[in-house]
C-alpha positions as CSV (number, residue, x, y, z in Angstrom):
1,Q,48.1,-47.5,18.9
2,V,47.0,-44.5,21.0
3,Q,43.4,-43.9,22.1
4,L,42.3,-40.4,23.0
5,V,39.0,-39.6,24.8
6,E,37.9,-36.0,25.0
7,S,35.4,-34.4,27.4
8,G,34.4,-31.0,28.6
9,G,32.7,-29.4,25.6
10,G,29.4,-27.7,25.8
11,L,27.4,-24.5,25.4
12,V,28.6,-21.3,27.1
13,Q,27.9,-17.6,26.8
14,A,30.5,-15.2,25.5
15,G,33.0,-14.4,28.2
16,G,32.6,-17.7,29.9
17,S,35.0,-20.5,30.4
18,L,35.3,-24.2,29.6
19,R,38.0,-26.8,30.3
20,L,38.5,-29.6,27.8
21,S,40.2,-32.8,28.9
22,C,41.8,-35.5,26.8
23,A,42.8,-38.8,28.3
24,A,45.3,-40.9,26.5
25,S,45.6,-44.7,26.7
26,G,47.3,-47.5,24.8
27,S,50.9,-47.1,23.6
28,I,51.4,-43.8,25.3
29,S,55.2,-44.1,25.7
30,S,57.2,-42.0,23.3
31,I,54.3,-39.5,22.7
32,N,56.3,-36.5,21.4
33,G,53.5,-33.9,21.6
34,M,49.9,-33.4,22.3
35,G,47.6,-30.7,21.3
36,W,44.2,-29.4,20.5
37,Y,42.8,-28.6,17.1
38,R,39.5,-27.1,16.1
39,Q,37.3,-27.1,13.1
40,A,34.4,-24.7,12.5
41,P,31.8,-25.3,9.8
42,G,33.2,-24.5,6.4
43,K,36.7,-24.0,7.7
44,Q,39.9,-26.0,7.8
45,R,41.0,-27.7,10.9
46,E,43.5,-25.5,12.8
47,L,46.0,-26.0,15.5
48,V,44.9,-24.1,18.6
49,A,47.5,-25.1,21.2
50,S,50.1,-27.8,21.7
51,T,52.6,-29.0,24.2
52,T,55.7,-31.1,23.7
53,S,57.2,-33.8,26.0
54,G,59.8,-31.2,26.9
55,G,57.2,-28.7,28.1
56,N,57.3,-26.3,25.2
57,T,53.9,-24.8,24.3
58,Y,52.4,-23.2,21.2
59,Y,49.2,-21.1,20.8
60,V,47.6,-19.7,17.8
61,D,47.5,-15.9,18.0
62,S,43.7,-15.8,18.3
63,V,43.7,-17.6,21.6
64,K,46.9,-16.2,23.3
65,G,46.2,-14.9,26.7
66,R,42.8,-16.7,26.9
67,F,43.6,-20.4,26.5
68,T,46.1,-22.5,28.5
69,I,47.2,-26.0,27.6
70,S,48.6,-28.2,30.4
71,R,49.6,-31.8,30.7
72,D,49.3,-34.2,33.7
73,N,51.8,-37.0,32.9
74,A,50.7,-39.1,35.9
75,K,47.1,-39.2,34.5
76,N,48.2,-39.2,30.8
77,T,45.8,-36.3,30.3
78,V,46.1,-33.0,28.5
79,Y,43.8,-30.1,29.3
80,L,42.8,-27.0,27.5
81,Q,41.5,-24.2,29.8
82,M,39.5,-21.8,27.7
83,N,38.7,-18.4,29.3
84,S,37.0,-15.3,27.9
85,L,35.4,-17.4,25.2
86,K,34.1,-15.7,22.0
87,P,31.5,-16.7,19.5
88,E,34.3,-17.3,17.0
89,D,35.7,-20.0,19.2
90,T,32.7,-22.1,18.3
91,A,34.0,-25.3,16.7
92,V,34.5,-29.0,17.2
93,Y,37.7,-29.4,19.2
94,Y,39.9,-32.4,18.6
95,C,42.6,-33.8,20.8
96,N,45.8,-34.9,18.9
97,A,48.8,-37.0,19.9
98,F,51.9,-37.3,17.8
99,R,53.9,-40.4,18.3
100,R,56.6,-42.0,16.1
101,S,55.6,-40.0,13.1
102,V,51.9,-40.9,13.5
103,N,49.1,-38.6,14.4
104,Y,46.3,-39.9,16.6
105,W,42.9,-38.1,17.0
106,G,40.1,-38.1,19.5
107,Q,36.5,-38.2,18.4
108,G,36.0,-34.4,18.9
109,T,33.9,-32.4,21.3
110,Q,31.6,-29.6,20.4
111,V,32.2,-26.1,21.9
112,T,29.5,-23.6,21.2
113,V,29.8,-20.0,22.4
114,S,26.6,-17.9,22.3
115,S,26.7,-14.1,21.9
């Protein structure tokens, strides 16, 4: 089992920045990838950014150039630095870890961007 605890959400004005953190614990060996998803009201959950154990990264087009995902292996933590936030970034953000064909999820953290 992998436990994921997120922090760092909140309310910010458009153009502002937030950094989300996700600390992993438990059976963290052999985690293949970690990432951040988000779900806005009435919308499907979407992958925002991800990083693999080999260091490859992915970003959805809408956040390219604004968000950066990073991983601190010593702290078993993944971060999502979000800059130039827009109202359309408002959503619940979920941390995800993929290990041995199983997806693990954090509890979610609310990000609200006011215009």
